[in-house]
N, C-alpha and C positions, 0 to 999 in steps of 0.2 A: 504494500500500500504506500502510495506517495506521501511525503511529509505533510503537504498542505491538506490532504484528506484527513490525516490524523489530527491535525490542529482543528479542523472544522468539526470533526466528530467529538473531539474533546470539548470544544466550545459549546456545541449543542448539548452535550451531556451535562456540562457545568451549568448551563442556563436552566435545564430541566431540573436538575438536582437542587440548585440554589432557589429556584422559584417554588419548588415543592416544600422545602424547609421554610421559606418565607411565609407562604400561605398557611402552613400548619401552625406557625407560632403567631402570626399577625391576625389571621381570621379565626383561629381556633378550630380549623377543619381537621378531619382525620388525615393520616398520611395518604391514604388512597384517594380521598376527595381532593386533596391538595395536588397530587400528581395528575389526577384526571383533569382538573381545572387547567393546569399548566399545559398539558398536551392539547386539550380542546381549544385553548386560546391560541397557542402557537400554530396549530393546524388551520386556524380561522373557521373552525366548525361552529363554535359558540352556541352550544345547546341552551345556555341560559338557566340551567338547573342550579348552578352555583353562581352567586354574585357577591363580590366583595362588599362588606357593610361598613368597613372602617375607611377613614381618609387615607391612611397609610396603605391599606390594601388596594384602594382604587389607584393611588399613585404607582404602586408596584405593578399593578396590572398594565398600566399604560407603558411603563418601561419594558415589561415583558412583551407586550405587543410589538413594539418597535424593534427590540433586540431579537426576539424569537423569530418573528416573521422575516427579518433581515437574514438571519442565519439559515433559516429553512430555504429562502429564495436562493441564496448563494449555494447551498448544498444541492438543490435541484439543478442549478446551472452546472456545477462541477460534475455531478454524477451523470447528468444528461449528456454533456459534452463528451465524457469518457465513453459512454455507451455508443454514441454516434461515431467517435473516432475509432473505437474498436471494430465496429461494423464496417466502416470504410476501409480500414486496414485489411480486414478479412476478405472483403470483396476484391481489393487490389491484389492480394496474394493469390486468390482464386483465378483472377484474370491472367496473372503472370504464369501460372501453372498450365492453363489451357491454351495460352497464346504467347509462347516465348518469342522474344526478339531474335531474329536471324540477321546478325550484322556482319556476316562474313563477306 
């Protein structure tokens, strides 16, 4: 795995873990509810079943939205580009095998 992917996955994991801990203590939610709210918020699903009640929770949610969605967007871009590049390279290798250059 390339280093920037590790950094990206580490950053995403840190945001999820940090937000889970934040909501657990600030909003008083269970660990599972805190994790669920974090993932639903980052994924932009937003079920609305949990809503922060405190001012600090609401501020934390806005920070989570900007950071979390930003990281998810970058991750989708990186991983999508990797999939496309891998597919293009595979097609190029297949073309070279079936149609070799004859430069003699």
